Structures are given as structure tokens and as C-alpha cells.
Steps between C-alpha positions, in 0.01 A plus 500: 500500500594143597581392856866467403507852354336638814768344721773625266360854523496475881867400497589786266321743734677357805844527341432858387465604866873448557753768413800279434600143431635432848146553632362275226751225586398527865136469394579191292676344798187563709283342228728197505422448868133441407579257218275189496779254575546172322474187712859415608453150357443658158835683503634251250732527202212474252331805655814718488470773239787472257675824408473667839812619682340397831306187579131551424254216541156524342203267525153525354168327552170531322219576742145570385621598154767738627877464534629533855875556524733464796869586497810571701848638446821509698556869412289782644476714183417198288239396754344846460502471121325163500255634761401778257454248219292266717283790609422567133463146368392275788129421527440589136366292214774324302394660172517848655851434631621372162361807322603758762719792406806555720555866413427595862854377578641771275245751631633460855858506368587164647691349211704818453612493865607137517840358423511315165498162678201598716320638191558164329364329811189718484439391142551137604249539784237639263565221249456233768178660630364503147613141428303376799199704388527370144514139622191553715321681216563205267384260771176694545435514125559125473240438769233689305 
């Protein structure tokens, strides 16, 4: 099992401990409080994720062959969602991020319990995470 899959399984287990979605939303809000925040100077238009109902800024750096993400949002639920995604994908190899399966999102029931606009935002967040990873993966392959 890959590092990403291990983290995804941990998240599935954590979400299964809650009886209802109100408890899961509260948990996501708590996760959002621990989000590795983007540098305020990087909260720029070019780092805003398009397609999100709320403002979500995402930045990525390549450090020792791994992608390190930071983010922020002006909405507490959205901040929790991006916190979950960063927990899974940050500090992973670009190639692993690009090839990662996102079925854990369905396994925890997240997409089914979001409004259509938030669900679209979730898809946009994943796309942007993967675009950064793809760019870094190509950069690494070029250097070889």
C-alpha cells in the first residue's frame, strides 16, 4: 500500500467513527484549523482555485523531490475540505499524486453530502493539486 493510500484509509476510518454528517462537518472544521496556511503574500489571483464557491488559495513547492502544499479558504467547511486533501497529497512524490485514486472521497461520503457548487469546488481543488504535481513531475523528468 502506498503512503497516499495509507493516509486515505486513515481518513476513511476516522470518518466512520461519526454517526451523522453534522459530526463529520464539525470534524472537517476542526481539521481546517490545522491547515498548513499559505503565506499571506501568496494569496494572489493566480493561486485562487477556479470553480470554487468560496475563495480557496493553493500554493505548491517542490522540496526534496516531494510536493509541499499550503492553502487557505475564507469558508470554514471549504477550509476543512482542502485540509483533508493536503493531508493526503502534501509531502508526496509528484508522480504518486498524479496517479492517486480519489475514491476515498466517495468512501467517506463527502461528495454526496456537499452542495453541487461545493462538489464542483472539490473537483477543482483536486484538479489543481494534480496540475501542480504534474508540472513538478515533468520538471523532475526533464532534469534526469
